[in-house]
mmCIF file of the C-alpha atoms, coordinates in Angstrom:
data_MODEL
# 
_entry.id   MODEL 
# 
loop_
_atom_site.group_PDB 
_atom_site.id 
_atom_site.type_symbol 
_atom_site.label_atom_id 
_atom_site.label_alt_id 
_atom_site.label_comp_id 
_atom_site.label_asym_id 
_atom_site.label_entity_id 
_atom_site.label_seq_id 
_atom_site.pdbx_PDB_ins_code 
_atom_site.Cartn_x 
_atom_site.Cartn_y 
_atom_site.Cartn_z 
_atom_site.occupancy 
_atom_site.B_iso_or_equiv 
_atom_site.pdbx_formal_charge 
_atom_site.auth_seq_id 
_atom_site.auth_comp_id 
_atom_site.auth_asym_id 
_atom_site.auth_atom_id 
_atom_site.pdbx_PDB_model_num 
ATOM 1  C CA . MET A 1 1  ? -0.499  -12.497 -25.789 1.00 0.00 ? 1  MET A CA 1 
ATOM 2  C CA . ASN A 1 2  ? -1.178  -12.906 -22.062 1.00 0.00 ? 2  ASN A CA 1 
ATOM 3  C CA . ALA A 1 3  ? -1.332  -9.852  -19.851 1.00 0.00 ? 3  ALA A CA 1 
ATOM 4  C CA . ALA A 1 4  ? 1.092   -9.914  -16.927 1.00 0.00 ? 4  ALA A CA 1 
ATOM 5  C CA . LYS A 1 5  ? -0.257  -9.462  -13.419 1.00 0.00 ? 5  LYS A CA 1 
ATOM 6  C CA . CYS A 1 6  ? 0.983   -6.259  -11.812 1.00 0.00 ? 6  CYS A CA 1 
ATOM 7  C CA . VAL A 1 7  ? 1.554   -6.173  -8.049  1.00 0.00 ? 7  VAL A CA 1 
ATOM 8  C CA . ASN A 1 8  ? 2.574   -3.113  -6.014  1.00 0.00 ? 8  ASN A CA 1 
ATOM 9  C CA . LEU A 1 9  ? 4.791   -4.194  -3.128  1.00 0.00 ? 9  LEU A CA 1 
ATOM 10 C CA . ALA A 1 10 ? 4.910   -2.393  0.187   1.00 0.00 ? 10 ALA A CA 1 
ATOM 11 C CA . PRO A 1 11 ? 8.648   -1.898  0.811   1.00 0.00 ? 11 PRO A CA 1 
ATOM 12 C CA . THR A 1 12 ? 8.181   -2.038  4.569   1.00 0.00 ? 12 THR A CA 1 
ATOM 13 C CA . THR A 1 13 ? 6.685   -5.536  4.415   1.00 0.00 ? 13 THR A CA 1 
ATOM 14 C CA . MET A 1 14 ? 9.312   -7.101  2.170   1.00 0.00 ? 14 MET A CA 1 
ATOM 15 C CA . LEU A 1 15 ? 11.521  -9.692  3.822   1.00 0.00 ? 15 LEU A CA 1 
ATOM 16 C CA . THR A 1 16 ? 15.079  -8.398  4.084   1.00 0.00 ? 16 THR A CA 1 
ATOM 17 C CA . GLN A 1 17 ? 18.301  -9.757  5.486   1.00 0.00 ? 17 GLN A CA 1 
ATOM 18 C CA . GLN A 1 18 ? 19.703  -8.138  8.595   1.00 0.00 ? 18 GLN A CA 1 
ATOM 19 C CA . GLY A 1 19 ? 22.751  -5.951  8.073   1.00 0.00 ? 19 GLY A CA 1 
ATOM 20 C CA . THR A 1 20 ? 22.301  -5.258  4.350   1.00 0.00 ? 20 THR A CA 1 
ATOM 21 C CA . ARG A 1 21 ? 21.747  -1.527  4.360   1.00 0.00 ? 21 ARG A CA 1 
ATOM 22 C CA . ILE A 1 22 ? 23.477  -0.842  1.035   1.00 0.00 ? 22 ILE A CA 1 
ATOM 23 C CA . LYS A 1 23 ? 20.860  -0.257  -1.614  1.00 0.00 ? 23 LYS A CA 1 
ATOM 24 C CA . THR A 1 24 ? 21.628  -0.956  -5.251  1.00 0.00 ? 24 THR A CA 1 
ATOM 25 C CA . ASP A 1 25 ? 19.387  -1.709  -8.213  1.00 0.00 ? 25 ASP A CA 1 
ATOM 26 C CA . LYS A 1 26 ? 20.819  -5.220  -8.483  1.00 0.00 ? 26 LYS A CA 1 
ATOM 27 C CA . ARG A 1 27 ? 20.203  -6.051  -4.814  1.00 0.00 ? 27 ARG A CA 1 
ATOM 28 C CA . GLY A 1 28 ? 16.745  -4.490  -4.985  1.00 0.00 ? 28 GLY A CA 1 
ATOM 29 C CA . ALA A 1 29 ? 15.820  -6.525  -8.045  1.00 0.00 ? 29 ALA A CA 1 
ATOM 30 C CA . VAL A 1 30 ? 17.005  -9.740  -6.372  1.00 0.00 ? 30 VAL A CA 1 
ATOM 31 C CA . MET A 1 31 ? 15.049  -8.910  -3.216  1.00 0.00 ? 31 MET A CA 1 
ATOM 32 C CA . ILE A 1 32 ? 11.869  -8.188  -5.194  1.00 0.00 ? 32 ILE A CA 1 
ATOM 33 C CA . ALA A 1 33 ? 12.260  -11.394 -7.203  1.00 0.00 ? 33 ALA A CA 1 
ATOM 34 C CA . GLN A 1 34 ? 12.707  -13.417 -3.992  1.00 0.00 ? 34 GLN A CA 1 
ATOM 35 C CA . CYS A 1 35 ? 9.654   -11.818 -2.392  1.00 0.00 ? 35 CYS A CA 1 
ATOM 36 C CA . LEU A 1 36 ? 7.548   -12.616 -5.454  1.00 0.00 ? 36 LEU A CA 1 
ATOM 37 C CA . SER A 1 37 ? 8.791   -16.196 -5.721  1.00 0.00 ? 37 SER A CA 1 
ATOM 38 C CA . TYR A 1 38 ? 8.412   -17.000 -1.998  1.00 0.00 ? 38 TYR A CA 1 
ATOM 39 C CA . GLY A 1 39 ? 5.211   -15.031 -1.487  1.00 0.00 ? 39 GLY A CA 1 
ATOM 40 C CA . GLY A 1 40 ? 6.845   -12.957 1.269   1.00 0.00 ? 40 GLY A CA 1 
ATOM 41 C CA . TYR A 1 41 ? 5.144   -9.678  0.499   1.00 0.00 ? 41 TYR A CA 1 
ATOM 42 C CA . HIS A 1 42 ? 1.939   -7.764  1.076   1.00 0.00 ? 42 HIS A CA 1 
ATOM 43 C CA . ALA A 1 43 ? 0.377   -6.159  -1.951  1.00 0.00 ? 43 ALA A CA 1 
ATOM 44 C CA . VAL A 1 44 ? -0.593  -2.498  -1.693  1.00 0.00 ? 44 VAL A CA 1 
ATOM 45 C CA . HIS A 1 45 ? -4.173  -1.519  -2.553  1.00 0.00 ? 45 HIS A CA 1 
ATOM 46 C CA . VAL A 1 46 ? -4.193  1.493   -4.851  1.00 0.00 ? 46 VAL A CA 1 
ATOM 47 C CA . PRO A 1 47 ? -7.391  3.429   -4.138  1.00 0.00 ? 47 PRO A CA 1 
ATOM 48 C CA . THR A 1 48 ? -9.743  4.105   -7.022  1.00 0.00 ? 48 THR A CA 1 
ATOM 49 C CA . ASP A 1 49 ? -11.714 7.299   -7.574  1.00 0.00 ? 49 ASP A CA 1 
ATOM 50 C CA . LYS A 1 50 ? -14.736 5.607   -5.987  1.00 0.00 ? 50 LYS A CA 1 
ATOM 51 C CA . ASP A 1 51 ? -12.678 4.737   -2.878  1.00 0.00 ? 51 ASP A CA 1 
ATOM 52 C CA . ASP A 1 52 ? -11.562 8.358   -2.591  1.00 0.00 ? 52 ASP A CA 1 
ATOM 53 C CA . SER A 1 53 ? -15.143 9.579   -2.953  1.00 0.00 ? 53 SER A CA 1 
ATOM 54 C CA . VAL A 1 54 ? -16.333 7.266   -0.177  1.00 0.00 ? 54 VAL A CA 1 
ATOM 55 C CA . LYS A 1 55 ? -13.478 8.382   2.093   1.00 0.00 ? 55 LYS A CA 1 
ATOM 56 C CA . GLU A 1 56 ? -14.290 12.044  1.443   1.00 0.00 ? 56 GLU A CA 1 
ATOM 57 C CA . TYR A 1 57 ? -17.997 11.424  2.155   1.00 0.00 ? 57 TYR A CA 1 
ATOM 58 C CA . LEU A 1 58 ? -17.225 9.673   5.452   1.00 0.00 ? 58 LEU A CA 1 
ATOM 59 C CA . ARG A 1 59 ? -14.937 12.498  6.566   1.00 0.00 ? 59 ARG A CA 1 
ATOM 60 C CA . MET A 1 60 ? -17.632 15.051  5.714   1.00 0.00 ? 60 MET A CA 1 
ATOM 61 C CA . ARG A 1 61 ? -20.229 13.022  7.636   1.00 0.00 ? 61 ARG A CA 1 
ATOM 62 C CA . ASP A 1 62 ? -17.948 12.811  10.686  1.00 0.00 ? 62 ASP A CA 1 
ATOM 63 C CA . ASP A 1 63 ? -17.348 16.584  10.531  1.00 0.00 ? 63 ASP A CA 1 
ATOM 64 C CA . HIS A 1 64 ? -21.103 17.197  10.501  1.00 0.00 ? 64 HIS A CA 1 
ATOM 65 C CA . LYS A 1 65 ? -21.634 14.842  13.454  1.00 0.00 ? 65 LYS A CA 1 
ATOM 66 C CA . LEU A 1 66 ? -18.949 16.664  15.423  1.00 0.00 ? 66 LEU A CA 1 
ATOM 67 C CA . ALA A 1 67 ? -20.497 20.037  14.567  1.00 0.00 ? 67 ALA A CA 1 
ATOM 68 C CA . LEU A 1 68 ? -23.908 18.820  15.766  1.00 0.00 ? 68 LEU A CA 1 
ATOM 69 C CA . LYS A 1 69 ? -22.410 17.630  19.065  1.00 0.00 ? 69 LYS A CA 1 
ATOM 70 C CA . LYS A 1 70 ? -20.774 21.020  19.587  1.00 0.00 ? 70 LYS A CA 1 
ATOM 71 C CA . ILE A 1 71 ? -24.078 22.804  18.943  1.00 0.00 ? 71 ILE A CA 1 
ATOM 72 C CA . LYS A 1 72 ? -25.925 20.619  21.468  1.00 0.00 ? 72 LYS A CA 1 
# 
């Protein structure tokens, strides 16, 4: 059995028609299917634990730099 590729779509980058503000499951499913078939989407990167650790380290480093500037 082949594993299916999973893609998280950013709703703000999906191509939509103007004037269709009514949201239903059927319309949403059609819109998602069209985006996947035409390639009109941007996949969302879901951060891993390692990504979060790096982000936390960089924030801590920036806080220390700012504290050193204030001391000087």
